[in-house]
N, C-alpha and C positions, 0 to 999 in steps of 0.2 A: 708577214703571213697574214696577220690581222687586217693590215691595210689592203692586201690582194682581195681578201673577203668581201671587204666594205666596199671597195671598188667595183668587185664583180656584182654584188648586189644592186648598188647604184646604176650601173649599166643594165641590169635585168630590169630594174624599175622602170628606166627610161623607155626600155622595149616594150614592156608589158602596159604600162599605165599612159604613155604618151606618144604623140605622134610627129614629133619634132624631126626625129631622124628618119634615115632611109628604112632600116631595120623595124622601128617602131611602126612605120606605114605598112610595110610588108606585113607584120602582126597582125593589126587591125584588120587588113583586107582579108586575111586568112581566117581570123575569127569570123568576118562576115559571112564569108563564104559556107563556111561550117553551120553557122546558125541557120542561114535561110535553108540548106540542104536539110538541116534535121528538123525544121517546121514543116518542109514539103513531105518529110517522111511521116511525120505525125498524121499528117492530112490524109496521105495515101494509105496509112495503116487503118483509118476509120473507114475505108472501103472494104467491106467483108471478102468480095470475091478476089480482089487483088491481094489482100492478107492470107487467104487461105492457100493461093498460089505461089506466092513468092515470101512465103513467111521467112525462112531459112536466110535469104538474102536480105530481107528487111532488118532481121535480128542482127545480123553481122554487121550491116552498115550502123546499126545503133549502138552496139557495143564498141565500134571503132569510134563513133561521136562521142559517147560517153566516157571513154577513155582519155580523148583529147582534151575534153572538157575539164576532168578531173585534174588532169597536167596544168592545164591552164590555172584552175582554181588555187594548186598548190603553188605555182610560180608567183601568183598574185600574194599569197600569204607570206611566202619566204622572201618577197622583195622590198617589203615594207618594215619600218621600224616598229610599229605599233599593228601587229597582225589582227589583235580584237577590233580596232577601228575599222579594218576593212571588212571582218567576218560579220560584224553587226550592222555594217553599213546597208543603205538600200539596195547598190550593185552588188555587195557581198552574199545578201540574203537570196537574190536572184540567181546568182551563179550557183548557190548551193542547190536550191529548187530544180534547177535546169540540169544538175548531174545526178541526184539520188535517187529518181523514180526507178532507174534500171536497177539498182543495188537493193532498192527496198522489193523488188520483184522476188528476189532469193528468200528474205525473210517472211514474206505473208505467202503462204502457200495452202493449197486445198481447194476443193472445188468451191465451198463458200466464200472465198476469198476472190474467186476470179474478177466479180464485179468491182471489188476494192482495188486490186491490181490495177486493172483498167483504168480507174478515177485517177490512181497515183501517176501512172506513166503520162496522162494528159497533162499532168504538171511541166512535161518539158516544153508546152508551148510558152511557158514563161521565158523560154530562150530568146524570143522575139523582143522582149523587154531588153535584153542585152544590146541592142541594136543602137540604144538611144546613147549610150556611154561611147560609142564610136562616131558619131555624128555631131560635129560640131555646131551645127545649128540648132540642134536639140540641146546642147548646153546653153545657148542662149536663152532658148524658151524657159529651161528648167531653172537657170538664175533669175529671169524676170519673175517668173512665179513665185520664187522664194523671197526676193526683194518687195514683191506687190501683196504678200499674204495677208497682213493686217488689214491693207484696205480692201481684200475683195471679202475676208471674213466678216468686216463692218458692214459692208455692201450685202453681204447673204444673211446677216443678222437683220437688217433693216427691211429686207425682202420677207423675211419669215415674220416679221412682226406685223407688216403690211398684209399678208395673206391671213393672218390670224384675224386682223381687225375687219378686212373685207369679207372674210367667210362667217365671221359672228355676224356682221350686218345683213348679209345675204339669209342667214338663217332666221333673223327676225323680219326682212321683206317676204320671204318665201314661205309664211308660216303654212299655207295649205298645200305646198308641193311635196309630195312624198320623198323626191330626190333628196331634199335639205331637211331630212327628219332630224339631224342633230348637228350640233357644231362641227365636230371631226369631218364629216362627210362635206360640209359645207368648206371647211378650208381646204378639204381635198380638191374639191371643185375649183377653188379659187387659184390653187396651186396649178392645175392642169390648164385652166385659163389663161393666166398670167405666162405660163411659159408656152404660150400659142400651140400646145398640143392639142387640146379639144378633142377627147374620146366621145363625147356627147352621150354620155351614159346618164349624166344629170345636168339639166339644163333649166335656166328660169322661166318662170311662165306670165309672171306679172310685168306689167311695163316697167316699174321701179327697178325690178331686176334685171331686165333686160339692158335699162340704161347704166345701170352699175356694171354688168357683164361686159358693156361697149367700151366702158372707161378701162376696164381692167384688161381688156384686150389689147387696148392702144397701149397702155403702160408697159405690157408685155414686150413690145417692140423695141420701146426706147431702153427698158431695164437690159435686154439681151445684148446692147452695144455697150452699155457701161463697163463691165468686166472685160471686154474686148479691148476698150481704150485704156484703161488702167495697164494691162500687161503689154499694149503695143507702146505705150509710153516708156516703160520700163526696158523693153527690148531696145529702143533707140538710145535709151541711157548707156545702155550695155556696149552699144556699138561705137556710140560717141567716144566712151571712156577705154575703148580696145579690151575691154575686158573678154578676152577670147583666146587665150593660149592653151597649149596642152599640158604645161608645167603642173605637176602633182607633187605635194610636198610628201616625202616619203614618211615623215614623223606624224602630221595632223591629218593627212589625206586632204587637205585644203587644195581646191583646184580653181578658185576664182584670183588668178593673178593677172596683172597688167602684163602686157608685152615688154620682152626683155627684163622681167624681173629677176632678180639674182637671189633674192631673199623672200622667203615665206611672210606675208604679211600678217598671218595669223599665229605662227609661234616664234617668227624670227629666225628659224634654220634656212641654212643654204639650200638653194634647189640645184637640180641637176642640171646645168646650164651646158656643161663641156667636160670632156674627160681626157 
């Protein structure tokens, strides 16, 4: 009996979390369609004329979608060995946020709460974030970002330091310019200029200031390319090493396994390769 339950949970895990089987692919496609439909509903409901005329129909559809997402959420919890690992994971939180708004509308009632209810219901737009867990290419990007986060953080820290130094220099150079009245404003200008946004609300008037501004603008174009190169290199590494399958460990939720892996490289438990 116990073995049958474990086998059933393992099969459910294969369908809900992975896409290696036909049933898993069908499940993913079904969820994708529901997500897209629910996001379209959120957008349609923001049009007052349509909402007033078709409120009853839209409400029925929303309840159907909410119930389906609730079932999916429950299935994801019961199909893993450590439910809390999923519940407090990024996708677990997103799944919860995409499910609870409709239920919260029962708790919050009264005329003064109508605005709050509307705001809470807009949380349903988080459902679109669920799409990333069903697109294999997004897994490449997420894994690449995780692997290169240290390099990117160091790079971002360097940019912040550079903006502080350049902003301080501009404050000293543009002493008679009201736009650069203090160092924080000068740093703000430096950030806006380096990111090539260029609002134009603050600008240098001295020749020295304009020369420095020109250097910052040129630096900005080069700086934009750096994080792109870091992430691109990591994506190439992921692809070369075939770290792109849908095997997800029931025990630790690790999903960065090599092709044809039989055991989780994180906790050592056996993966659901076959039944």
